[in-house]
C-alpha positions, 0 to 999 in steps of 0.5 A: 814452803807450801801454798796453803789452800785446795790446789794439788793433793801432793806437797808443793815445793817452791823454785827460783828458777828452771836451773833448780828442777834437775837440771832442766832448761825449757819451761812449761805453763802453769798447770791449772792457774793462768796457763801462761809459761812459767820461767821463775819462781813457781811451784812444782809437784815433780812427779805429777808434773804440776807446776803453778806460779807463785802469783797464781797461788796467792789468789784472793779466794773470794771476790766481790765483782761488778759484773756480779754484785748479787753474791761474792766469787769464790775461787776454784780450781776447776769449774764444777762443770764444763763451762764458759766465761760469762764475760769472755766467752772462751772454754774454762780450764784451769782456776775460775772465780765461781758463784754456785747460786747463778752458776755464773763463771769468770777467767781469773784474767777477766775476773782480776783485770784493774780495770774491772776492779777500780770501776774504769769501765762505767755501768750506764742505762741504755734504752735498747735494754732496759733489763739491764744496766751496761757496761761500757768497755773500752781500751780492754787489756791485749791479755783478754781474747773475746770469743769469736762468736760473739758479735755487735747485735747491730750490726752482726759483725765481730766485736775484735778491739773496739769499744762496746757496750755489754751485758754480761748476764744477758750475753749482749754487745753493742758497738759504740758507733753502732749506738749513736745516734740512739737507734728508736724504738719504733719506725713507720716505715715506707716498705710497710705502711699498715703497722709501726715496725718495733726493735726486737731482740731475736731471742725474744721471738717465739722459739719457731720464728727464731731465724726470720729473714729480712724482706728487703736483702733476703739475708738472716738478720741474726746469727747468733740468737742475739741480734736486734732488727725492726719487727711486726709481729702481726704481719711477720715483717723483717727488716735489719737495722742497716736495711731499714734506715739505709733505704729509709732515706733512700725511699723519701722521694723514691718514683712508684709505678702504678703496678707490677710490670705485668699487671698481676699484682695491685702492689705499687714498685719502689724504684731503688737507685743503683748508686745509693746501693752500691755506696752504702756498705751496709746493703748486700742483696742477696736476691735476684731478678725475678726475670733474668734471674741475674743479681741485683748487685751494681743495677737499678731495680724496682722493689715490692715489699709485699710480694718480696719481688725484685726486678731490674729496671731493664727488665721492667719496661720489657713489658711481657704481657700477662696471656699469650698463646704460644706455638710450644703449647697451642692447647691453651693460653698460658699466663704469666706468674710471679710466685713460684710454689717450688723449683720447676724446670722449662719445658723448653730449654730444661733449665730451672725457673727461679723467677716468674715464668708462663705456665698452663695450670691444666697442663703443668707446662712452665715456660721461661719468659726468656724463651717465650720471647725468643720463640715468638713466631709460629713454630712447623710441626710434624705429626706422629714422626716415627721417631716419636709418635706419643707427640708431634715435634716442632722444627726450630731454627738456630736460636741465639745464644741467649738460651742455654738448653740442658740437653742435648741430641737423642741420636748423637749426643752433641749440644744443640747450640747453634743448630736446627732441631726437632723438639717435642716440648711435653717429653723434652725430646730433641733430634738434630735436623742432619740426624733425622737422616740417619734413623730409619724406622726398620733395619735388617742387621748381621748382629741379628739376622733372624728377624729385623729390629724396630726403632725404639727410644728407651733408658732401660734395656743393655746393648747386646752388643757393646753391654752398655746401659745408658742413663738417659733415653737414646735410640736403639733398635729391637726385635719384638720377638727375641728381646734382642736390643742394640743401641743406634750407635753401634749399628753404624761403627766406625773404622779405626785407621790407628789406635795408641796400642795399634797401628794398623786399621781396625775393622769392625767384626759384628758377629756375636760369639765369645772371644778373649780380647788380646789387648786386655786379656778379658773374655767377651762376646759383644762389639769387637775389632779385628786386625787382619793384618796381625790377627788380633781380636780386640774390645771396642773400648780397648782401643782407647786404651794407652800405649805407656802410663804412669801408674799412681801405685808404681810411680817411679817406672813407666808401664807400657802396653804389650800384646805378650811378654816372655815368660821363664816355663814354672814362672808365675805372674801376678797382676799387681792390682787384683793379684790374680794370675797374668797370661803372657800371651794377652795383652797386658802392661810391663814395666819398662825396666827390665830388672822389675817384674811389675804387671797389671792386667789390661783390663784393671788399667782400664777400670781405673782409667783417670784414678789411678794412672795418667798417660804420658808419651813414651817409656823414657819420660821421667817419673817422679814419685809423689811429693807427699810432703808438699802437703804436710805441715813442717814442725817446730817448738811453735807452729800455726795449724789451720785447725786452730785459731791460736798458736801450738806449743810443742810439749814432749813431756810425759803426759799424766792425766791423774786418771783422765785422759786427755785425747787428740783433737785430730784423731780422738785417740788417747795422747801419751806422748809428745803433743801440740798443744794451746797455751791459752787458758780458755782452750783445751786444744792437742794434737799429736805430733803426728797428727799436726803434720797433717796439712788442708790437703792429703794424699791418698793412693785411690784419689786422683787428687789429694783429699780436702782435710777439715776440722769437723765437730761430727761427721760419719766415716764413709769406710768404717761408718763410725760416728767420728770427730777431728780431722776429716778428709774429703774426696774432692773427686772421685766419690764426691762429698764422701767423708772419711776419718784420719785412720781410714785415709792412713790405710795403704793400698797393700798393707798387713794385720796380725790376724794375717801376719803370713802375708800382705793384704790389698784393697779389693773395691769390688769385694762383696763378701763378709768380713773375717773379723765381724761377719758383715757384709762389705759396702760399696768400698770393698775390703782387703784380701789376701795378696795370695788368695788365688793360690792358698785355699787357707786364704781364700775367703780371708778379707777384712772391712775398714772396721775390723782394719782399724780395730785397736789391738790393745784397749782398756774397758771400765768393766776390767782392770787388766788390758783387752787384746784383740783376739782372732780365734777362740781357744775353746772354739771347739768346745760346744759342751759348755753353752756358756764357754761363748758368753760377752762379759759385757752383754751377757749374750752369746758370741760367735766363736769364728769372730773376732773379740777382745779378750783378757787372757789372765782371767778369762774375761771375753767380750764383744768388740762393740760391747767393748769400743761403744758405739762412738769410740772414736768421737771425743767427748766434750767437743763444742756444738756451735752449729744451731743455737737456738733450741735451749732458752736459759743460756743465749747462745746455748753452747752444747757439747757431746758427752755420755751422761752419767745416772741418772740420765737426761732426758732428751727434749725431743722424744723423752727417752734418756740420754744414755749410751747414744750420742747427745747434747747437752748445755753445759750449765749444771742448773739446765736440764736441756739435752737432745740426741743427736738425731733429735737434734738435727731433726728438731731444728728441722721442725722448727724452720719448716713451721717457721717458714710455713706461717710466713707463707715463704715456700722453702726453696733448695737455696734456703739454709735451712734445708742444709741438715746433715741427717744421721742414719 
């Protein structure tokens, strides 16, 4: 018996239970219908692993639905294009009821709910939405899960299981509680007495004004382009519904002050009592006091809606004067201003001023009101101090703890709090009073006996003694004739009675002569310390080397510092980090176990301070292996994974996709074996079994802490430079902010590759040279070199970057019917007679025979790696893009997904160029031509937000969410 419809290309056979299917005992999900598990009475195609409920095969082919009564809906085995159910908002995957005229889709679950068909959900006319009638949904079946992006258009909270009104055409939702009492269409509000405020839906605004800000709480009124708010089109004044009604009750008897506290503006202030705001669950203020910059929550405050001005009641009565003459700026009087044209720093404390400030427009001098009030008396001055001849210095006595200066002393680099100091407000120069005695205008020094040295204040010169270069301006001494420079600190070297790696007193040696450090084995000619008892000479920074360490790449044994170690005749000893020769006569770190030959250069340990090792007290301390399993997810038949909102189910069956490659959402690679997938019909989420083991934190050999793992729809890997989707690992400590893909995060410190199978490869983060695979120069993360590069001549210049190291060894391409294998040596590299011998068969351009390429030996087919893999080989097509959703007018919200389009290519809305091979976003509805290149999408949103802020007269700041734009280079 077979179902007589369009379901499957092959005959389907009916089974009563699973035991009849080759003795199988475990069920699967319905392949194209509801997506639910199958237990009994089903149809199956065993060869294709296709299964279908008997009930799903008997669905009506055409229905008339109250949600779409203009046309009948037709049952399709698959939606014509990637789309979403017009009721629940989830992805349509499998059977769908479709209207080809209106591009209207409904899940079979949503379409066939008895409540819909029986008319149990009444249709009502509502004054808030006169375009279409609203359906009142109550006691919705638990089988239907609404999209998490659907929110009430009034309170902007999720719908969950509450009763609500909805317009399926406009995707408008309204909690029953939010519609009672009825919202007035027009209100007169005391915050805006000039004009009447109109109840407005966000999508009705012009495109450049899609994200207005509430003038009271400073939060965005909407987050999904379907929210209501009260709006004045003349003044562009906006209020949340919750902010408009809660304050309106409070404002009836609000006391008004005549003017602002500083007598700068003529607008009145409203007084907001703290108990009235704190008792309201709706009002969530995001603004701070313009005087003290503290939060307004839990406090009474004054508010001016015209200036968006907030001030605590306690701060308002400080009565700051409008104009003052201050000792920190005696050239001109400074005036109090409230509005900021951007982020500026106080010339005294160097902290950003977020609110009102005193400033001199002629001199660009700014002073925080808090600093102005604390420093009220005249400060003594010292003109033309030899340490700072450009400007006079003011002397400041010990300050209160209320002022936190964002700087330190220019001599000792210690904090200024609780001390007396000299300050230059024009330059941000600070000098402790006690440090003044350590400075001399000129000195003679043994490190440069030829000429006297002059005091300078600079940040550009490298010290000729310690070889360090400061990022900030510090004091030093320079020879005007020989370009010799030495830090002030280096002119006063300290005696060390004892260090961790040496028990005797170490004395400074100031002569500039070449030497080899006995502690690390590296050469030097600058600052050094000498032990006269032991006749050893070490670098200044080697004094602080630890005696015993636990090295991350050898964490089962403790390594101890040794100035020398015994070595057999003819025995070669190699550092296990840089794989260069270790000289036994100089300092190194060696494993404490006698049968272990693991050794490191002292300089390699010094270079990786705080990253690859931790200091321990003794060599007898226990050393445990790093428990990476604690970061992994425990697997079973069903798991809850952080990357997906639904439960994932294990499927060990062989994947058969009828030509459509199903890709893992974690690594974006094809799925061919066991997988964890979401059983929900609206989800198409799958993970490799190995990818499912990855937790929120992932250990990495180069990071002092675990990497933070998250699921991202798009990011650029800092290692391989590919645009990726899926699992993104982010550095929490080292290389802060850099993101790497799953493939690069799996590479160990020592690895292998078949292109250099005779030896192992190690990561050299300092290597800067060409990659042997692609010829490109290495990035800031270096590359992988041969461990025997120092010994074998053939391996000396072999190196791979992360992109070549992670290239797939075998791939398939649409231009060739055989698999293509990554090839490292051209079989015709010596044949230069034929100019067409070294050609790429895809782009028909010449390729370098010394570099890698993909090849089919059977067909003599060669191609560039980038031509075979494409520009974005590790990006999953069909990834939903929900970041910004105000750029398409045809659908609200426009759920956009990434894909590579077929001819004819849609044109980008911004640059008008075809979206051919570039990564692009497109509206999933077939009757909408909205498309954007990825880079154009980000830039267009920036332009829209910038125009919106310009027209509103609001000055953008670093805290604005619209500035958090991820630019794609």
